[in-house]
PDB file of N, CA, C and O in Angstrom:
ATOM      1  N   MET A   1      89.970 108.004  93.346  1.00  0.00           N
ATOM      2  CA  MET A   1      88.616 108.233  93.830  1.00  0.00           C
ATOM      3  C   MET A   1      88.597 108.033  95.334  1.00  0.00           C
ATOM      4  O   MET A   1      89.340 107.222  95.887  1.00  0.00           O
ATOM      5  N   THR A   2      87.746 108.778  95.965  1.00  0.00           N
ATOM      6  CA  THR A   2      87.530 108.567  97.391  1.00  0.00           C
ATOM      7  C   THR A   2      86.048 108.312  97.614  1.00  0.00           C
ATOM      8  O   THR A   2      85.196 108.765  96.849  1.00  0.00           O
ATOM      9  N   GLY A   3      85.766 107.582  98.672  1.00  0.00           N
ATOM     10  CA  GLY A   3      84.383 107.274  98.969  1.00  0.00           C
ATOM     11  C   GLY A   3      84.221 106.833 100.407  1.00  0.00           C
ATOM     12  O   GLY A   3      85.195 106.617 101.129  1.00  0.00           O
ATOM     13  N   PHE A   4      82.965 106.706 100.807  1.00  0.00           N
ATOM     14  CA  PHE A   4      82.633 106.258 102.150  1.00  0.00           C
ATOM     15  C   PHE A   4      81.550 105.199 102.025  1.00  0.00           C
ATOM     16  O   PHE A   4      80.440 105.484 101.575  1.00  0.00           O
ATOM     17  N   LEU A   5      81.879 103.966 102.428  1.00  0.00           N
ATOM     18  CA  LEU A   5      80.949 102.849 102.359  1.00  0.00           C
ATOM     19  C   LEU A   5      80.357 102.593 103.737  1.00  0.00           C
ATOM     20  O   LEU A   5      81.086 102.461 104.720  1.00  0.00           O
ATOM     21  N   ALA A   6      79.038 102.526 103.803  1.00  0.00           N
ATOM     22  CA  ALA A   6      78.337 102.157 105.036  1.00  0.00           C
ATOM     23  C   ALA A   6      77.442 100.972 104.691  1.00  0.00           C
ATOM     24  O   ALA A   6      76.594 101.055 103.803  1.00  0.00           O
ATOM     25  N   LEU A   7      77.642  99.879 105.400  1.00  0.00           N
ATOM     26  CA  LEU A   7      76.938  98.646 105.084  1.00  0.00           C
ATOM     27  C   LEU A   7      76.255  98.098 106.330  1.00  0.00           C
ATOM     28  O   LEU A   7      76.899  97.455 107.159  1.00  0.00           O
ATOM     29  N   PRO A   8      74.943  98.351 106.467  1.00  0.00           N
ATOM     30  CA  PRO A   8      74.225  97.797 107.619  1.00  0.00           C
ATOM     31  C   PRO A   8      74.227  96.263 107.561  1.00  0.00           C
ATOM     32  O   PRO A   8      74.372  95.682 106.485  1.00  0.00           O
ATOM     33  N   PRO A   9      74.066  95.617 108.707  1.00  0.00           N
ATOM     34  CA  PRO A   9      73.999  94.152 108.712  1.00  0.00           C
ATOM     35  C   PRO A   9      72.863  93.660 107.811  1.00  0.00           C
ATOM     36  O   PRO A   9      71.757  94.200 107.838  1.00  0.00           O
ATOM     37  N   ARG A  10      73.146  92.649 107.032  1.00  0.00           N
ATOM     38  CA  ARG A  10      72.168  92.006 106.147  1.00  0.00           C
ATOM     39  C   ARG A  10      71.559  92.955 105.112  1.00  0.00           C
ATOM     40  O   ARG A  10      70.421  92.758 104.687  1.00  0.00           O
ATOM     41  N   ALA A  11      72.297  93.965 104.713  1.00  0.00           N
ATOM     42  CA  ALA A  11      71.800  94.874 103.666  1.00  0.00           C
ATOM     43  C   ALA A  11      71.610  94.083 102.370  1.00  0.00           C
ATOM     44  O   ALA A  11      72.517  93.365 101.950  1.00  0.00           O
ATOM     45  N   PRO A  12      70.445  94.206 101.735  1.00  0.00           N
ATOM     46  CA  PRO A  12      70.206  93.456 100.500  1.00  0.00           C
ATOM     47  C   PRO A  12      70.854  94.089  99.270  1.00  0.00           C
ATOM     48  O   PRO A  12      70.990  93.443  98.231  1.00  0.00           O
ATOM     49  N   ALA A  13      71.252  95.356  99.396  1.00  0.00           N
ATOM     50  CA  ALA A  13      71.817  96.078  98.250  1.00  0.00           C
ATOM     51  C   ALA A  13      72.582  97.296  98.748  1.00  0.00           C
ATOM     52  O   ALA A  13      72.469  97.694  99.908  1.00  0.00           O
ATOM     53  N   VAL A  14      73.361  97.875  97.844  1.00  0.00           N
ATOM     54  CA  VAL A  14      74.090  99.110  98.129  1.00  0.00           C
ATOM     55  C   VAL A  14      73.701 100.137  97.067  1.00  0.00           C
ATOM     56  O   VAL A  14      73.711  99.842  95.872  1.00  0.00           O
ATOM     57  N   VAL A  15      73.360 101.339  97.512  1.00  0.00           N
ATOM     58  CA  VAL A  15      73.058 102.444  96.605  1.00  0.00           C
ATOM     59  C   VAL A  15      74.316 103.304  96.494  1.00  0.00           C
ATOM     60  O   VAL A  15      74.873 103.731  97.505  1.00  0.00           O
ATOM     61  N   VAL A  16      74.757 103.552  95.270  1.00  0.00           N
ATOM     62  CA  VAL A  16      75.932 104.386  95.030  1.00  0.00           C
ATOM     63  C   VAL A  16      75.460 105.809  94.760  1.00  0.00           C
ATOM     64  O   VAL A  16      74.702 106.059  93.823  1.00  0.00           O
ATOM     65  N   LEU A  17      75.917 106.736  95.595  1.00  0.00           N
ATOM     66  CA  LEU A  17      75.630 108.156  95.415  1.00  0.00           C
ATOM     67  C   LEU A  17      76.919 108.791  94.913  1.00  0.00           C
ATOM     68  O   LEU A  17      77.799 109.147  95.696  1.00  0.00           O
ATOM     69  N   ALA A  18      77.014 108.927  93.604  1.00  0.00           N
ATOM     70  CA  ALA A  18      78.248 109.395  92.976  1.00  0.00           C
ATOM     71  C   ALA A  18      78.152 110.878  92.657  1.00  0.00           C
ATOM     72  O   ALA A  18      77.097 111.384  92.275  1.00  0.00           O
ATOM     73  N   HIS A  19      79.268 111.554  92.820  1.00  0.00           N
ATOM     74  CA  HIS A  19      79.360 112.996  92.566  1.00  0.00           C
ATOM     75  C   HIS A  19      80.415 113.218  91.493  1.00  0.00           C
ATOM     76  O   HIS A  19      81.532 112.712  91.597  1.00  0.00           O
ATOM     77  N   ALA A  20      80.057 113.978  90.459  1.00  0.00           N
ATOM     78  CA  ALA A  20      81.000 114.277  89.373  1.00  0.00           C
ATOM     79  C   ALA A  20      81.883 115.437  89.791  1.00  0.00           C
ATOM     80  O   ALA A  20      81.887 116.492  89.157  1.00  0.00           O
ATOM     81  N   GLY A  21      82.605 115.237  90.829  1.00  0.00           N
ATOM     82  CA  GLY A  21      83.479 116.241  91.403  1.00  0.00           C
ATOM     83  C   GLY A  21      83.978 115.710  92.725  1.00  0.00           C
ATOM     84  O   GLY A  21      84.271 114.522  92.860  1.00  0.00           O
ATOM     85  N   THR A  22      84.073 116.584  93.688  1.00  0.00           N
ATOM     86  CA  THR A  22      84.508 116.163  95.016  1.00  0.00           C
ATOM     87  C   THR A  22      83.501 116.645  96.039  1.00  0.00           C
ATOM     88  O   THR A  22      82.781 117.614  95.799  1.00  0.00           O
ATOM     89  N   GLY A  23      83.448 115.989  97.153  1.00  0.00           N
ATOM     90  CA  GLY A  23      82.628 116.461  98.250  1.00  0.00           C
ATOM     91  C   GLY A  23      81.369 115.681  98.534  1.00  0.00           C
ATOM     92  O   GLY A  23      80.596 116.086  99.401  1.00  0.00           O
ATOM     93  N   ALA A  24      81.120 114.570  97.840  1.00  0.00           N
ATOM     94  CA  ALA A  24      79.900 113.813  98.097  1.00  0.00           C
ATOM     95  C   ALA A  24      79.813 113.392  99.559  1.00  0.00           C
ATOM     96  O   ALA A  24      78.747 113.474 100.168  1.00  0.00           O
ATOM     97  N   ALA A  25      80.922 112.945 100.117  1.00  0.00           N
ATOM     98  CA  ALA A  25      80.912 112.465 101.497  1.00  0.00           C
ATOM     99  C   ALA A  25      80.711 113.593 102.497  1.00  0.00           C
ATOM    100  O   ALA A  25      80.281 113.359 103.626  1.00  0.00           O
ATOM    101  N   ARG A  26      81.023 114.820 102.082  1.00  0.00           N
ATOM    102  CA  ARG A  26      80.870 115.959 102.992  1.00  0.00           C
ATOM    103  C   ARG A  26      79.584 116.748 102.747  1.00  0.00           C
ATOM    104  O   ARG A  26      79.175 117.537 103.599  1.00  0.00           O
ATOM    105  N   ASP A  27      78.949 116.547 101.606  1.00  0.00           N
ATOM    106  CA  ASP A  27      77.758 117.313 101.241  1.00  0.00           C
ATOM    107  C   ASP A  27      76.578 116.893 102.120  1.00  0.00           C
ATOM    108  O   ASP A  27      76.215 115.717 102.137  1.00  0.00           O
ATOM    109  N   PRO A  28      75.973 117.839 102.851  1.00  0.00           N
ATOM    110  CA  PRO A  28      74.867 117.489 103.748  1.00  0.00           C
ATOM    111  C   PRO A  28      73.686 116.854 103.024  1.00  0.00           C
ATOM    112  O   PRO A  28      73.007 116.004 103.600  1.00  0.00           O
ATOM    113  N   ARG A  29      73.426 117.234 101.794  1.00  0.00           N
ATOM    114  CA  ARG A  29      72.305 116.636 101.047  1.00  0.00           C
ATOM    115  C   ARG A  29      72.572 115.165 100.761  1.00  0.00           C
ATOM    116  O   ARG A  29      71.688 114.328 100.938  1.00  0.00           O
ATOM    117  N   TYR A  30      73.775 114.848 100.323  1.00  0.00           N
ATOM    118  CA  TYR A  30      74.128 113.452 100.066  1.00  0.00           C
ATOM    119  C   TYR A  30      74.075 112.655 101.366  1.00  0.00           C
ATOM    120  O   TYR A  30      73.606 111.517 101.384  1.00  0.00           O
ATOM    121  N   ARG A  31      74.554 113.250 102.440  1.00  0.00           N
ATOM    122  CA  ARG A  31      74.570 112.555 103.731  1.00  0.00           C
ATOM    123  C   ARG A  31      73.153 112.273 104.232  1.00  0.00           C
ATOM    124  O   ARG A  31      72.898 111.209 104.795  1.00  0.00           O
ATOM    125  N   ARG A  32      72.229 113.218 104.031  1.00  0.00           N
ATOM    126  CA  ARG A  32      70.835 113.000 104.452  1.00  0.00           C
ATOM    127  C   ARG A  32      70.190 111.874 103.651  1.00  0.00           C
ATOM    128  O   ARG A  32      69.507 111.018 104.213  1.00  0.00           O
ATOM    129  N   VAL A  33      70.403 111.878 102.354  1.00  0.00           N
ATOM    130  CA  VAL A  33      69.854 110.809 101.514  1.00  0.00           C
ATOM    131  C   VAL A  33      70.446 109.466 101.934  1.00  0.00           C
ATOM    132  O   VAL A  33      69.720 108.481 102.069  1.00  0.00           O
ATOM    133  N   ALA A  34      71.755 109.425 102.139  1.00  0.00           N
ATOM    134  CA  ALA A  34      72.413 108.180 102.550  1.00  0.00           C
ATOM    135  C   ALA A  34      71.882 107.691 103.896  1.00  0.00           C
ATOM    136  O   ALA A  34      71.665 106.493 104.079  1.00  0.00           O
ATOM    137  N   ALA A  35      71.674 108.603 104.829  1.00  0.00           N
ATOM    138  CA  ALA A  35      71.153 108.216 106.149  1.00  0.00           C
ATOM    139  C   ALA A  35      69.757 107.616 106.022  1.00  0.00           C
ATOM    140  O   ALA A  35      69.449 106.619 106.676  1.00  0.00           O
ATOM    141  N   ALA A  36      68.919 108.208 105.193  1.00  0.00           N
ATOM    142  CA  ALA A  36      67.564 107.676 104.998  1.00  0.00           C
ATOM    143  C   ALA A  36      67.616 106.287 104.365  1.00  0.00           C
ATOM    144  O   ALA A  36      66.851 105.402 104.750  1.00  0.00           O
ATOM    145  N   LEU A  37      68.495 106.095 103.416  1.00  0.00           N
ATOM    146  CA  LEU A  37      68.638 104.779 102.790  1.00  0.00           C
ATOM    147  C   LEU A  37      69.131 103.741 103.791  1.00  0.00           C
ATOM    148  O   LEU A  37      68.663 102.602 103.791  1.00  0.00           O
ATOM    149  N   ARG A  38      70.069 104.129 104.638  1.00  0.00           N
ATOM    150  CA  ARG A  38      70.568 103.189 105.658  1.00  0.00           C
ATOM    151  C   ARG A  38      69.482 102.849 106.671  1.00  0.00           C
ATOM    152  O   ARG A  38      69.390 101.705 107.118  1.00  0.00           O
ATOM    153  N   ARG A  39      68.655 103.832 107.039  1.00  0.00           N
ATOM    154  CA  ARG A  39      67.538 103.539 107.955  1.00  0.00           C
ATOM    155  C   ARG A  39      66.572 102.531 107.334  1.00  0.00           C
ATOM    156  O   ARG A  39      65.908 101.773 108.041  1.00  0.00           O
ATOM    157  N   ALA A  40      66.507 102.533 106.018  1.00  0.00           N
ATOM    158  CA  ALA A  40      65.659 101.574 105.301  1.00  0.00           C
ATOM    159  C   ALA A  40      66.363 100.226 105.119  1.00  0.00           C
ATOM    160  O   ALA A  40      65.807  99.311 104.512  1.00  0.00           O
ATOM    161  N   GLY A  41      67.591 100.103 105.647  1.00  0.00           N
ATOM    162  CA  GLY A  41      68.310  98.840 105.604  1.00  0.00           C
ATOM    163  C   GLY A  41      69.235  98.656 104.417  1.00  0.00           C
ATOM    164  O   GLY A  41      69.782  97.571 104.221  1.00  0.00           O
ATOM    165  N   LEU A  42      69.417  99.702 103.623  1.00  0.00           N
ATOM    166  CA  LEU A  42      70.286  99.606 102.456  1.00  0.00           C
ATOM    167  C   LEU A  42      71.683 100.124 102.767  1.00  0.00           C
ATOM    168  O   LEU A  42      71.851 101.021 103.593  1.00  0.00           O
ATOM    169  N   GLY A  43      72.666  99.565 102.112  1.00  0.00           N
ATOM    170  CA  GLY A  43      74.018 100.093 102.213  1.00  0.00           C
ATOM    171  C   GLY A  43      74.152 101.305 101.311  1.00  0.00           C
ATOM    172  O   GLY A  43      73.376 101.483 100.371  1.00  0.00           O
ATOM    173  N   THR A  44      75.137 102.134 101.602  1.00  0.00           N
ATOM    174  CA  THR A  44      75.387 103.304 100.758  1.00  0.00           C
ATOM    175  C   THR A  44      76.883 103.447 100.507  1.00  0.00           C
ATOM    176  O   THR A  44      77.715 103.121 101.353  1.00  0.00           O
ATOM    177  N   LEU A  45      77.191 103.941  99.326  1.00  0.00           N
ATOM    178  CA  LEU A  45      78.557 104.312  98.980  1.00  0.00           C
ATOM    179  C   LEU A  45      78.513 105.740  98.467  1.00  0.00           C
ATOM    180  O   LEU A  45      78.013 106.001  97.372  1.00  0.00           O
ATOM    181  N   LEU A  46      79.044 106.671  99.269  1.00  0.00           N
ATOM    182  CA  LEU A  46      79.181 108.064  98.839  1.00  0.00           C
ATOM    183  C   LEU A  46      80.504 108.149  98.105  1.00  0.00           C
ATOM    184  O   LEU A  46      81.549 107.828  98.673  1.00  0.00           O
ATOM    185  N   LEU A  47      80.477 108.576  96.859  1.00  0.00           N
ATOM    186  CA  LEU A  47      81.647 108.438  96.002  1.00  0.00           C
ATOM    187  C   LEU A  47      81.949 109.722  95.248  1.00  0.00           C
ATOM    188  O   LEU A  47      81.081 110.291  94.586  1.00  0.00           O
ATOM    189  N   ASP A  48      83.182 110.166  95.357  1.00  0.00           N
ATOM    190  CA  ASP A  48      83.687 111.275  94.547  1.00  0.00           C
ATOM    191  C   ASP A  48      84.395 110.668  93.343  1.00  0.00           C
ATOM    192  O   ASP A  48      85.385 109.952  93.496  1.00  0.00           O
ATOM    193  N   LEU A  49      83.894 110.950  92.157  1.00  0.00           N
ATOM    194  CA  LEU A  49      84.460 110.354  90.952  1.00  0.00           C
ATOM    195  C   LEU A  49      85.744 111.028  90.490  1.00  0.00           C
ATOM    196  O   LEU A  49      86.484 110.468  89.681  1.00  0.00           O
ATOM    197  N   LEU A  50      86.014 112.230  91.000  1.00  0.00           N
ATOM    198  CA  LEU A  50      87.198 112.978  90.591  1.00  0.00           C
ATOM    199  C   LEU A  50      88.033 113.361  91.804  1.00  0.00           C
ATOM    200  O   LEU A  50      87.523 113.465  92.919  1.00  0.00           O
ATOM    201  N   THR A  51      89.317 113.568  91.570  1.00  0.00           N
ATOM    202  CA  THR A  51      90.185 114.109  92.616  1.00  0.00           C
ATOM    203  C   THR A  51      89.880 115.597  92.768  1.00  0.00           C
ATOM    204  O   THR A  51      89.154 116.168  91.954  1.00  0.00           O
ATOM    205  N   GLU A  52      90.424 116.219  93.797  1.00  0.00           N
ATOM    206  CA  GLU A  52      90.200 117.656  93.983  1.00  0.00           C
ATOM    207  C   GLU A  52      90.685 118.454  92.785  1.00  0.00           C
ATOM    208  O   GLU A  52      89.982 119.347  92.311  1.00  0.00           O
ATOM    209  N   ASP A  53      91.874 118.147  92.290  1.00  0.00           N
ATOM    210  CA  ASP A  53      92.402 118.858  91.115  1.00  0.00           C
ATOM    211  C   ASP A  53      91.501 118.659  89.900  1.00  0.00           C
ATOM    212  O   ASP A  53      91.193 119.615  89.188  1.00  0.00           O
ATOM    213  N   GLU A  54      91.085 117.428  89.667  1.00  0.00           N
ATOM    214  CA  GLU A  54      90.213 117.149  88.525  1.00  0.00           C
ATOM    215  C   GLU A  54      88.866 117.852  88.667  1.00  0.00           C
ATOM    216  O   GLU A  54      88.290 118.301  87.675  1.00  0.00           O
ATOM    217  N   GLY A  55      88.365 117.948  89.893  1.00  0.00           N
ATOM    218  CA  GLY A  55      87.075 118.587  90.136  1.00  0.00           C
ATOM    219  C   GLY A  55      87.058 120.062  89.792  1.00  0.00           C
ATOM    220  O   GLY A  55      85.990 120.640  89.591  1.00  0.00           O
ATOM    221  N   ARG A  56      88.221 120.676  89.723  1.00  0.00           N
ATOM    222  CA  ARG A  56      88.318 122.090  89.351  1.00  0.00           C
ATOM    223  C   ARG A  56      88.404 122.283  87.839  1.00  0.00           C
ATOM    224  O   ARG A  56      88.381 123.414  87.354  1.00  0.00           O
ATOM    225  N   SER A  57      88.501 121.204  87.107  1.00  0.00           N
ATOM    226  CA  SER A  57      88.654 121.273  85.652  1.00  0.00           C
ATOM    227  C   SER A  57      87.331 120.967  84.954  1.00  0.00           C
ATOM    228  O   SER A  57      86.827 119.848  85.058  1.00  0.00           O
ATOM    229  N   PRO A  58      86.758 121.947  84.240  1.00  0.00           N
ATOM    230  CA  PRO A  58      85.522 121.672  83.497  1.00  0.00           C
ATOM    231  C   PRO A  58      85.693 120.512  82.516  1.00  0.00           C
ATOM    232  O   PRO A  58      84.744 119.777  82.242  1.00  0.00           O
ATOM    233  N   HIS A  59      86.900 120.356  81.992  1.00  0.00           N
ATOM    234  CA  HIS A  59      87.152 119.250  81.067  1.00  0.00           C
ATOM    235  C   HIS A  59      86.863 117.908  81.743  1.00  0.00           C
ATOM    236  O   HIS A  59      86.239 117.035  81.138  1.00  0.00           O
ATOM    237  N   CYS A  60      87.302 117.737  82.970  1.00  0.00           N
ATOM    238  CA  CYS A  60      87.087 116.476  83.689  1.00  0.00           C
ATOM    239  C   CYS A  60      85.645 116.340  84.166  1.00  0.00           C
ATOM    240  O   CYS A  60      85.051 115.267  84.063  1.00  0.00           O
ATOM    241  N   VAL A  61      85.090 117.422  84.684  1.00  0.00           N
ATOM    242  CA  VAL A  61      83.727 117.378  85.238  1.00  0.00           C
ATOM    243  C   VAL A  61      82.719 116.946  84.174  1.00  0.00           C
ATOM    244  O   VAL A  61      81.739 116.271  84.489  1.00  0.00           O
ATOM    245  N   PHE A  62      82.951 117.327  82.926  1.00  0.00           N
ATOM    246  CA  PHE A  62      82.017 117.001  81.849  1.00  0.00           C
ATOM    247  C   PHE A  62      82.511 115.881  80.938  1.00  0.00           C
ATOM    248  O   PHE A  62      81.951 115.662  79.864  1.00  0.00           O
ATOM    249  N   ASP A  63      83.552 115.175  81.359  1.00  0.00           N
ATOM    250  CA  ASP A  63      84.079 114.050  80.583  1.00  0.00           C
ATOM    251  C   ASP A  63      83.282 112.797  80.949  1.00  0.00           C
ATOM    252  O   ASP A  63      83.641 112.064  81.870  1.00  0.00           O
ATOM    253  N   VAL A  64      82.205 112.568  80.215  1.00  0.00           N
ATOM    254  CA  VAL A  64      81.285 111.479  80.535  1.00  0.00           C
ATOM    255  C   VAL A  64      81.981 110.122  80.455  1.00  0.00           C
ATOM    256  O   VAL A  64      81.693 109.232  81.255  1.00  0.00           O
ATOM    257  N   THR A  65      82.877 109.960  79.515  1.00  0.00           N
ATOM    258  CA  THR A  65      83.596 108.689  79.390  1.00  0.00           C
ATOM    259  C   THR A  65      84.438 108.422  80.632  1.00  0.00           C
ATOM    260  O   THR A  65      84.435 107.306  81.152  1.00  0.00           O
ATOM    261  N   LEU A  66      85.149 109.421  81.106  1.00  0.00           N
ATOM    262  CA  LEU A  66      85.961 109.285  82.321  1.00  0.00           C
ATOM    263  C   LEU A  66      85.079 108.964  83.527  1.00  0.00           C
ATOM    264  O   LEU A  66      85.383 108.055  84.300  1.00  0.00           O
ATOM    265  N   LEU A  67      83.992 109.708  83.683  1.00  0.00           N
ATOM    266  CA  LEU A  67      83.100 109.497  84.828  1.00  0.00           C
ATOM    267  C   LEU A  67      82.478 108.102  84.789  1.00  0.00           C
ATOM    268  O   LEU A  67      82.392 107.432  85.817  1.00  0.00           O
ATOM    269  N   ALA A  68      82.049 107.669  83.614  1.00  0.00           N
ATOM    270  CA  ALA A  68      81.449 106.340  83.482  1.00  0.00           C
ATOM    271  C   ALA A  68      82.462 105.246  83.789  1.00  0.00           C
ATOM    272  O   ALA A  68      82.135 104.258  84.446  1.00  0.00           O
ATOM    273  N   ARG A  69      83.690 105.421  83.314  1.00  0.00           N
ATOM    274  CA  ARG A  69      84.742 104.428  83.578  1.00  0.00           C
ATOM    275  C   ARG A  69      85.008 104.315  85.081  1.00  0.00           C
ATOM    276  O   ARG A  69      85.179 103.214  85.603  1.00  0.00           O
ATOM    277  N   ARG A  70      85.042 105.434  85.759  1.00  0.00           N
ATOM    278  CA  ARG A  70      85.296 105.408  87.205  1.00  0.00           C
ATOM    279  C   ARG A  70      84.113 104.831  87.974  1.00  0.00           C
ATOM    280  O   ARG A  70      84.304 104.103  88.949  1.00  0.00           O
ATOM    281  N   LEU A  71      82.906 105.145  87.549  1.00  0.00           N
ATOM    282  CA  LEU A  71      81.731 104.575  88.206  1.00  0.00           C
ATOM    283  C   LEU A  71      81.708 103.067  88.016  1.00  0.00           C
ATOM    284  O   LEU A  71      81.374 102.329  88.942  1.00  0.00           O
ATOM    285  N   ARG A  72      82.055 102.613  86.841  1.00  0.00           N
ATOM    286  CA  ARG A  72      82.120 101.173  86.578  1.00  0.00           C
ATOM    287  C   ARG A  72      83.178 100.510  87.463  1.00  0.00           C
ATOM    288  O   ARG A  72      82.941  99.438  88.021  1.00  0.00           O
ATOM    289  N   ALA A  73      84.338 101.144  87.589  1.00  0.00           N
ATOM    290  CA  ALA A  73      85.398 100.600  88.447  1.00  0.00           C
ATOM    291  C   ALA A  73      84.925 100.510  89.893  1.00  0.00           C
ATOM    292  O   ALA A  73      85.221  99.538  90.589  1.00  0.00           O
ATOM    293  N   ALA A  74      84.194 101.516  90.339  1.00  0.00           N
ATOM    294  CA  ALA A  74      83.692 101.519  91.721  1.00  0.00           C
ATOM    295  C   ALA A  74      82.664 100.414  91.933  1.00  0.00           C
ATOM    296  O   ALA A  74      82.691  99.735  92.960  1.00  0.00           O
ATOM    297  N   THR A  75      81.756 100.224  90.976  1.00  0.00           N
ATOM    298  CA  THR A  75      80.750  99.174  91.148  1.00  0.00           C
ATOM    299  C   THR A  75      81.379  97.787  91.048  1.00  0.00           C
ATOM    300  O   THR A  75      80.951  96.862  91.739  1.00  0.00           O
ATOM    301  N   ASP A  76      82.389  97.637  90.196  1.00  0.00           N
ATOM    302  CA  ASP A  76      83.107  96.354  90.137  1.00  0.00           C
ATOM    303  C   ASP A  76      83.780  96.065  91.478  1.00  0.00           C
ATOM    304  O   ASP A  76      83.704  94.945  91.982  1.00  0.00           O
ATOM    305  N   TRP A  77      84.439  97.075  92.057  1.00  0.00           N
ATOM    306  CA  TRP A  77      85.085  96.917  93.365  1.00  0.00           C
ATOM    307  C   TRP A  77      84.044  96.559  94.422  1.00  0.00           C
ATOM    308  O   TRP A  77      84.267  95.674  95.248  1.00  0.00           O
ATOM    309  N   LEU A  78      82.910  97.248  94.391  1.00  0.00           N
ATOM    310  CA  LEU A  78      81.849  97.015  95.372  1.00  0.00           C
ATOM    311  C   LEU A  78      81.349  95.577  95.304  1.00  0.00           C
ATOM    312  O   LEU A  78      81.144  94.941  96.338  1.00  0.00           O
ATOM    313  N   ARG A  79      81.156  95.073  94.120  1.00  0.00           N
ATOM    314  CA  ARG A  79      80.713  93.673  93.964  1.00  0.00           C
ATOM    315  C   ARG A  79      81.750  92.700  94.519  1.00  0.00           C
ATOM    316  O   ARG A  79      81.409  91.744  95.216  1.00  0.00           O
ATOM    317  N   ARG A  80      83.019  92.954  94.200  1.00  0.00           N
ATOM    318  CA  ARG A  80      84.080  92.060  94.700  1.00  0.00           C
ATOM    319  C   ARG A  80      84.157  92.084  96.220  1.00  0.00           C
ATOM    320  O   ARG A  80      84.300  91.036  96.850  1.00  0.00           O
ATOM    321  N   GLU A  81      84.065  93.253  96.807  1.00  0.00           N
ATOM    322  CA  GLU A  81      84.251  93.398  98.253  1.00  0.00           C
ATOM    323  C   GLU A  81      83.038  92.968  99.070  1.00  0.00           C
ATOM    324  O   GLU A  81      83.190  92.442 100.173  1.00  0.00           O
ATOM    325  N   THR A  82      81.838  93.185  98.540  1.00  0.00           N
ATOM    326  CA  THR A  82      80.630  92.929  99.332  1.00  0.00           C
ATOM    327  C   THR A  82      79.806  91.758  98.826  1.00  0.00           C
ATOM    328  O   THR A  82      78.996  91.201  99.567  1.00  0.00           O
ATOM    329  N   GLY A  83      80.003  91.382  97.577  1.00  0.00           N
ATOM    330  CA  GLY A  83      79.171  90.338  96.996  1.00  0.00           C
ATOM    331  C   GLY A  83      77.789  90.833  96.618  1.00  0.00           C
ATOM    332  O   GLY A  83      76.931  90.038  96.234  1.00  0.00           O
ATOM    333  N   LEU A  84      77.560  92.128  96.719  1.00  0.00           N
ATOM    334  CA  LEU A  84      76.244  92.696  96.367  1.00  0.00           C
ATOM    335  C   LEU A  84      76.273  93.318  94.995  1.00  0.00           C
ATOM    336  O   LEU A  84      75.260  93.843  94.533  1.00  0.00           O
TER     337      LEU A  84
END
């Protein structure tokens, strides 16, 4: 998984913007939402749940168990790293 974490000083929480594919960090819509959240003082994690190869596979894109497992791993990592 790849992602981009932005954590303003004293952020009370982090919002995870996860994409069931690739490109969340590059998608202008995700970036605009993340910027608005950061202006409000929240941290953001733009997260691609799949690799580029996996993102081209309908099997992976619609594999809810795989996506949920990866989202859980990302939130566990986020808690360990930030304490939020």
